[in-house]
NUSE-694454 format. One line per field, with one value per residue (C-alpha): residue in one letter; residue number from 1; z, x, y. Coordinates in pm, whole numbers, plus 50000, padded with zeros to 5 digits. Layout:
REM residues N
rest A;... .
nr NUM;... .
z Z;... .
x X;... .
y Y;... .
REM end
This chain:
REM residues 425
rest M;G;I;R;V;T;D;A;A;R;L;L;E;C;H;Q;S;D;P;T;C;L;A;R;F;H;A;E;R;V;E;G;I;D;S;T;N;E;A;A;S;V;G;T;A;C;H;R;A;C;E;S;L;A;Y;A;M;H;D;E;E;L;D;H;E;K;Q;F;A;V;A;S;Q;A;I;E;A;A;A;L;D;L;R;M;T;S;L;A;K;Q;D;A;M;Q;I;M;E;R;A;T;A;P;T;S;R;V;H;F;G;T;P;T;G;W;S;S;A;A;E;Y;H;W;R;L;D;A;K;F;K;P;T;D;G;D;A;L;C;A;G;T;I;D;R;L;D;W;S;E;E;G;G;E;A;R;I;T;D;F;K;T;T;K;S;W;Q;A;K;E;D;I;H;L;S;W;Q;A;R;V;Y;S;M;A;T;L;L;V;F;P;G;L;R;R;V;K;F;R;F;A;N;L;R;N;G;Y;P;V;E;D;E;F;R;R;D;E;P;W;F;E;A;T;K;A;R;I;L;E;L;R;A;E;R;E;V;A;V;E;L;D;Q;W;P;E;V;M;G;P;D;C;T;F;C;P;V;K;F;R;C;G;A;W;K;L;A;A;A;Q;G;R;E;I;P;A;D;M;D;S;G;E;I;G;R;R;A;L;G;L;R;A;L;A;T;A;Y;E;A;R;A;E;A;I;V;E;A;S;Q;A;P;I;D;I;G;R;G;L;G;L;G;M;R;P;A;T;K;W;G;L;A;P;K;F;E;G;E;G;G;Y;E;R;L;M;Q;A;L;A;D;L;G;M;T;E;A;Q;K;V;E;W;F;R;Y;C;Q;E;G;H;V;P;S;R;V;K;D;A;L;Y;E;L;L;G;P;R;V;G;G;Q;A;I;E;D;M;T;Y;V;E;P;S;T;R;W;E;F;G;A;W;L;T;E;T;G;K;R;A;K;P;E;A;V;D;Q;A;V;G;D;L;A;W .
nr 1;2;3;4;5;6;7;8;9;10;11;12;13;14;15;16;17;18;19;20;21;22;23;24;25;26;27;28;29;30;31;32;33;34;35;36;37;38;39;40;41;42;43;44;45;46;47;48;49;50;51;52;53;54;55;56;57;58;59;60;61;62;63;64;65;66;67;68;69;70;71;72;73;74;75;76;77;78;79;80;81;82;83;84;85;86;87;88;89;90;91;92;93;94;95;96;97;98;99;100;101;102;103;104;105;106;107;108;109;110;111;112;113;114;115;116;117;118;119;120;121;122;123;124;125;126;127;128;129;130;131;132;133;134;135;136;137;138;139;140;141;142;143;144;145;146;147;148;149;150;151;152;153;154;155;156;157;158;159;160;161;162;163;164;165;166;167;168;169;170;171;172;173;174;175;176;177;178;179;180;181;182;183;184;185;186;187;188;189;190;191;192;193;194;195;196;197;198;199;200;201;202;203;204;205;206;207;208;209;210;211;212;213;214;215;216;217;218;219;220;221;222;223;224;225;226;227;228;229;230;231;232;233;234;235;236;237;238;239;240;241;242;243;244;245;246;247;248;249;250;251;252;253;254;255;256;257;258;259;260;261;262;263;264;265;266;267;268;269;270;271;272;273;274;275;276;277;278;279;280;281;282;283;284;285;286;287;288;289;290;291;292;293;294;295;296;297;298;299;300;301;302;303;304;305;306;307;308;309;310;311;312;313;314;315;316;317;318;319;320;321;322;323;324;325;326;327;328;329;330;331;332;333;334;335;336;337;338;339;340;341;342;343;344;345;346;347;348;349;350;351;352;353;354;355;356;357;358;359;360;361;362;363;364;365;366;367;368;369;370;371;372;373;374;375;376;377;378;379;380;381;382;383;384;385;386;387;388;389;390;391;392;393;394;395;396;397;398;399;400;401;402;403;404;405;406;407;408;409;410;411;412;413;414;415;416;417;418;419;420;421;422;423;424;425 .
z 14244;14577;14827;15139;15137;15494;15355;15042;15178;15394;15114;14874;15112;15219;14839;14759;15009;14979;14631;14784;15018;14769;14729;15108;15146;14916;15066;15400;15239;15095;15444;15571;15805;15899;15818;15784;16112;16066;16206;16528;16565;16537;16797;17034;16996;17071;17362;17499;17450;17648;17927;17932;17960;18231;18443;18339;18436;18749;18976;18751;18439;18121;17852;17506;17380;17662;17628;17271;17357;17601;17352;17075;17297;17368;16997;16906;17159;17033;16675;16749;16952;16708;16395;16258;15907;15866;15748;16056;16286;16105;16148;16517;16561;16379;16582;16915;16788;16729;17076;17254;17053;17229;17049;17153;17420;17524;17858;18018;18358;18669;18843;19168;19464;19249;19205;18865;18688;18327;18193;18502;18523;18680;18756;18895;19026;18976;19250;19097;19362;19287;19263;19197;19114;18866;18693;18549;18353;18329;18130;18114;18121;17932;18194;18514;18743;19063;19363;19660;19854;19561;19480;19108;18863;18504;18257;17937;17632;17376;17016;16704;16449;16176;16266;16482;16807;16963;17329;17214;17114;17480;17633;17320;17384;17559;17651;17821;18032;18135;18230;18412;18595;18701;18825;19051;19181;19243;19420;19627;19759;19406;19293;18940;18649;18357;18056;17788;17440;17363;16991;16972;16579;16593;16953;17106;17363;17423;17763;17915;18279;18424;18781;19011;19088;18710;18542;18318;18630;18711;18344;18262;18530;18426;18071;18168;18394;18081;17862;18140;18163;17791;17793;18083;17891;17577;17785;17954;17629;17418;17162;17051;16841;16570;16545;16346;16520;16622;16749;16413;16371;16653;16603;16558;16368;16139;15807;15903;16063;16001;16033;15749;15518;15578;15497;15191;15070;15097;14837;14791;14841;15205;15315;15383;15714;15867;16208;16209;16473;16257;15960;16190;16308;15950;15840;16105;16046;15668;15689;15904;15649;15368;15563;15628;15264;15156;15404;15275;14914;14993;15147;14842;14607;14840;14830;14458;14349;14091;14084;14144;13834;13918;13566;13275;13220;13561;13832;14180;14306;14356;14101;14129;14132;14155;14452;14607;14903;15123;15007;15170;15415;15581;15615;15924;16280;16339;15984;16062;16286;16013;15770;15990;16049;15676;15611;15897;15735;15426;15631;15774;16074;16375;16275;15924;16075;16277;15984;15741;15963;16262;16161;15880;15866;15778;15431;15338;15456;15110;14941;15219;15167;14805;14893;15154;14896;14659;14942;15083;14754;14508;14213;13992;14265;14462;14141;14080;14428;14375;14040;14191;14447;14732;14976;14797;14526;14329;14438;14342;14579;14578;14570;14603;14384;14056;13741;13363;13314;12959;13010;13366;13402;13680;13605;13572;13862;13643;13499;13854;13950;13644;13721;14080;13985;13735;14000;14255;14033 .
x 47276;47296;47097;46942;46572;46567;46723;46512;46212;46423;46682;46431;46274;46611;46722;46417;46523;46898;47038;47371;47213;47276;47643;47684;47515;47761;48059;47984;48019;48360;48454;48380;48089;47912;47539;47467;47264;47114;46771;46937;47162;46843;46667;46971;47013;46640;46651;46948;46759;46456;46703;46834;46488;46410;46682;46639;46249;46282;46222;46108;45878;46029;45844;45849;46128;46345;46258;46367;46684;46781;46686;46896;47193;47166;47141;47436;47641;47511;47579;47941;47949;47758;47917;47562;47508;47378;47041;47028;47090;46822;46578;46652;46611;46275;46150;46234;46110;45769;45793;45844;45603;45307;45072;45258;45105;45426;45522;45875;45806;45778;45419;45418;45504;45636;45985;46137;46434;46559;46732;46630;46812;46646;46763;46552;46706;46576;46309;46208;46369;46567;46951;47277;47424;47331;47007;46720;46611;46714;46636;46643;46323;46355;46167;45999;45787;45646;45447;45466;45220;44970;45056;45118;45403;45421;45655;45741;45898;45999;45941;46090;45938;45704;45455;45164;45098;44760;44647;44561;44928;45036;44892;45014;45384;45615;45835;45536;45449;45801;45883;45549;45611;45961;45838;45578;45847;46101;45836;45623;45408;45289;44932;44943;45160;45057;45265;45307;45431;45536;45564;45808;45787;45412;45381;45138;45125;44900;44862;44721;44724;44861;44743;44923;44604;44533;44625;44913;45131;45168;45152;45447;45667;45577;45669;46005;46076;45972;46240;46494;46419;46444;46789;46909;46801;47001;47305;47287;47244;47454;47172;47031;46721;46719;46365;46278;46102;46114;46463;46605;46685;46939;47065;47439;47440;47136;47326;47403;47071;46928;46567;46641;46787;46479;46229;46442;46451;46079;46044;45756;45473;45354;45240;44859;44893;45160;45088;44989;45245;45539;45400;45413;45764;45880;45731;45933;46245;46253;46168;46478;46688;46567;46624;46993;47060;46894;47073;47411;47307;47206;47553;47720;47505;47563;47949;47988;47719;47611;47346;47455;47462;47255;47268;47031;47037;46906;47042;46958;46967;46809;46586;46340;45972;45640;45454;45144;45184;44955;44863;45081;44819;44817;45195;45388;45269;44909;44878;44737;44465;44359;44347;44129;43890;43872;43776;43520;43369;43319;43130;43388;43263;43483;43442;43572;43865;43968;43921;44122;44393;44428;44717;44833;45203;45274;45402;45077;44850;44816;44701;44444;44318;44258;44047;43875;43780;43647;43444;43304;43223;43189;43406;43328;43342;43612;43827;43771;43886;44211;44261;44216;44492;44286;44383;44676;44916;45190;45533;45880;46065;46370;46306;46536;46460;46542;46554;46609;46975;46902;46580;46577;46227;46127;46181;45860;45831;45877;46213;46336;46237;46408;46733;46731;46652;46941;47182;47061;47129 .
y 25385;25200;25342;25155;25120;25283;25578;25637;25848;26069;26115;26217;26460;26607;26642;26871;27126;27073;26951;26867;26615;26319;26412;26434;26098;25922;26114;25958;25608;25697;25816;25481;25553;25232;25243;24880;24878;25232;25149;25017;25325;25559;25354;25355;25740;25790;25562;25758;26088;25938;25851;26195;26344;26099;26231;26586;26585;26373;26672;26932;26980;27122;27291;27136;27348;27265;26887;26903;27069;26799;26527;26706;26706;26351;26259;26475;26289;25943;26039;26073;25752;25542;25705;25772;25889;26243;26101;25870;26161;26362;26087;26059;26440;26418;26141;26324;26647;26485;26296;26623;26846;27021;26767;26457;26236;26082;26218;26198;26356;26159;26149;26344;26121;25847;25705;25651;25490;25484;25164;24961;24641;24345;23968;23687;23352;23003;23069;23403;23600;23923;23840;23983;23642;23368;23453;23240;23544;23915;24225;24602;24826;25137;25347;25239;25439;25309;25411;25166;25341;25321;24968;25038;25069;25177;25030;25238;25071;25342;25240;25408;25169;25294;25023;25129;24955;24903;24827;24464;24400;24430;24119;23933;24055;23816;24104;24285;23979;23900;24258;24308;23979;24091;24420;24265;24010;24291;24503;24256;24526;24618;24493;24598;24705;24930;24833;25114;25107;25477;25533;25816;25864;25924;26074;25842;25579;25271;25114;24796;24662;24343;24239;23997;23795;23712;23374;23539;23569;23202;23117;23327;23184;22833;22904;23043;22726;22510;22688;22645;22262;22228;22391;22167;21859;21984;22062;21712;21518;21763;21767;22098;22042;22308;22469;22778;23058;23430;23384;23301;23669;23658;23310;23277;22940;23021;22974;22616;22521;22194;22310;22551;22295;22058;22339;22429;22059;22023;22301;22546;22307;22322;21968;21985;21812;22033;22159;22521;22592;22456;22669;22975;22900;22844;23176;23358;23164;23188;23561;23588;23415;23618;23939;23845;23779;24096;24293;24153;24206;24565;24624;24491;24713;25011;24964;24907;25169;24902;24623;24260;24049;23740;23591;23555;23936;23998;24257;24287;24646;24985;25149;25447;25300;25491;25406;25548;25777;25994;26346;26616;26724;26384;26377;26471;26528;26442;26337;25975;26130;26376;26090;25889;26170;26256;25892;25903;26213;25998;25754;25499;25333;25230;24867;24941;25148;24841;24611;24828;24977;24761;24573;24797;24911;25263;25183;25007;25291;25437;25125;25071;25423;25348;25041;25247;25510;25250;25079;25416;25605;25334;25256;25566;25838;25655;25627;25997;26086;25881;26061;26403;26306;26442;26158;25976;26071;25878;25937;25809;25581;25375;25000;24698;24408;24200;24416;24328;24483;24584;24774;24871;24724;24493;24132;23915;23659;23359;23514;23560;23203;23061;23251;23156;22789;22782;22922;22676;22382 .
REM end
């Protein structure tokens, strides 16, 4: 069975309440609905819903039921426009239902006396002046609210990812710095910008402030000019040095990149004297390469409904695998907050919460909870709490990977390495 990893959890949940869900899922594939970029379509649909809410709530407040009605209508239209699968549409609906719920802390209304705009487009010329012509840099802000009288603006960037953002992430974000700089330049009377990540899936915002008189402002402009100068030199010399980094995901020539070929030629051993910056750039670049190949392989599996034969008795495809998940009482709306409170009741300190969960993606939370139980309760009592399934419990999920074709069991790493090595040579 070839089911995308992004569909697996929603499909299992859907199938429990509707046994025909699996059949409909594959029928959509037969009908030719394109779901290869499903996560992007969900994000686009939710952004359109947020834009509709911004216009609907510009001059009046709507209760939560009416907010969800507006969002639902926008998602229905987006589903037709983007040819979304029923599961993608369902996911978008669930995200906006949480974002507009009474317990959500994401607000879509305009503050009294403020101006607002959804999908605010900005362009700056080489002197960092607003322009309608040739631009040094340009972008689109999901939601911009501003008060020239109060000297303040608020940028909201809507997120539909499953990862959790924190306030500390904002000043590390290049997007946040550039958008805040652009806002202060477009509105010269403003003194500060509050940049906000609004996590729609979990119904919470995080916010931090950028002030015009702080060092980041000039440093951001200087870095943009440096990037422009590097590009001008490359154009003049017609030499474009290939360097791996965060832009590899979007690079149109990544499959013939010299930097990737060099990294592959150097093998699995990382030189001890390699610059840490180069290590970081390669980590991001090679991840983009692996992601691109995995997406193509998943699409092949999905179309054929069978694993890919990669030789030596190995198949690459989807199989059910037992994973740890959170207990039902910690799932759904407010589940993360309930989980954190339950662990605090066991003695978890704020420092431990930061250490264990600060950079933890949603899919890794159950394993972190298991570690926390052992740390807080000790091996015996913590192990008993896990066995009792009070906090976590095993669940079956679909997993994409290499499997032994004859047995359906996961292949050992050395078997995969040998197979890949044989294919490479």
